[in-house]
C-alpha positions in Angstrom: 123.3 148.4 167.4 126.0 149.7 169.8 125.6 148.9 173.5 126.1 151.8 175.9 129.0 151.6 178.2 128.6 151.5 182.0 130.9 154.4 182.9 130.3 153.9 186.7 131.5 150.3 186.5 134.5 151.4 184.4 135.4 154.1 187.0 135.2 151.5 189.7 137.6 149.3 187.8 139.9 152.2 186.9 140.4 153.0 190.5 142.1 149.6 191.0 144.9 150.7 188.6 145.8 154.0 190.3 149.0 154.0 192.2 152.4 152.4 191.7 152.2 149.0 190.2 153.9 146.5 187.8 151.9 147.2 184.6 153.3 144.2 182.7 149.7 143.1 181.9 149.1 146.5 180.2 152.3 146.9 178.2 152.9 146.0 174.6 155.0 142.9 173.8 157.6 145.1 172.1 157.8 147.7 174.9 161.4 148.7 175.4 161.1 150.2 178.9 163.6 148.8 181.4 160.9 148.3 184.0 157.2 147.8 184.0 156.8 149.7 187.3 154.8 152.9 186.8 152.9 155.2 189.0 149.5 156.0 187.6 148.4 159.3 189.3 144.9 159.4 187.9 142.6 157.3 185.8 139.2 158.9 185.6 136.2 157.7 183.7 133.1 159.7 183.1 130.2 159.9 180.8 129.9 163.0 178.5 126.5 162.6 176.8 126.9 159.8 174.3 130.7 159.5 175.0 132.7 158.0 177.7 135.9 159.9 178.5 139.0 158.2 180.1 141.6 160.6 181.4 145.0 159.2 182.5 147.8 161.1 184.2 151.3 159.8 185.1 154.9 160.9 184.9 155.4 158.3 182.1 153.5 155.4 180.4 154.6 152.1 178.9 154.1 151.4 175.2 150.4 151.0 174.6 149.6 151.1 178.4 146.8 153.6 178.0 145.3 151.8 175.0 145.5 148.5 176.8 143.9 150.0 179.9 141.1 151.5 177.8 140.5 148.2 176.0 140.3 146.4 179.3 138.0 149.0 180.8 135.7 148.7 177.8 135.1 145.0 178.7 133.9 146.2 182.1 131.7 148.9 180.5 130.1 146.3 178.2 129.4 144.1 181.2 131.7 141.3 180.1 134.0 141.7 183.1 133.3 142.7 186.6 135.4 145.6 187.9 137.5 143.4 190.2 138.7 141.4 187.3 140.8 144.4 186.2 142.7 144.2 189.5 143.2 140.5 188.9 144.6 141.2 185.5 147.0 143.8 186.9 148.2 141.3 189.6 148.7 138.5 187.0 151.7 140.3 185.4 150.8 138.8 182.1 149.6 140.7 179.0 147.2 137.8 178.1 145.3 138.4 181.4 144.2 141.9 180.4 141.8 143.0 177.7 142.4 144.0 174.1 144.3 147.0 172.9 141.9 149.8 172.1 142.1 151.1 168.6 143.8 154.5 168.2 140.7 156.1 166.8 139.1 158.3 169.4 142.2 158.4 171.6 144.1 161.7 171.8 146.9 163.3 173.8 145.5 166.5 175.3 148.3 167.8 177.4 152.0 167.3 178.4 153.2 168.9 181.5 156.9 169.0 182.3 156.4 171.1 185.4 158.7 173.9 186.4 162.3 173.5 185.3 
C-alpha cells in the first residue's frame, strides 16, 4: 500500500531551498558545472488530487538537481525527515547529506523560457 505524501510539509521544506545557494548536496557526482552556486527562483509543492506536483524555476540547474531535490522532498512527504533537515542537507555541502535521486518516471520538463532576446 502506498503512503500518501504530506504536501504541506514538503512545501515547507522546499521553501528552504529557494534563493541563491551552493547546491553541492543536490548535484550529481558527475556534474560538470564549474560552480555549484545556483539561484532557485521557485520551488512549489502542491497536491493535485492523488498527485503531488513539484514545480521548479531557475535560470539553470545542476545535473540531477531537480531529481535530487524531489527525492529529498519525498522523504519529508513520507514523514521520514522533518522539513528543517532539508535546510541542514543544503548547508552540509555534501551529496550524501541529501535524499535519494528521484527516478525519472513522473518527472517532465514543461517549459523553457529564454525571455526576450
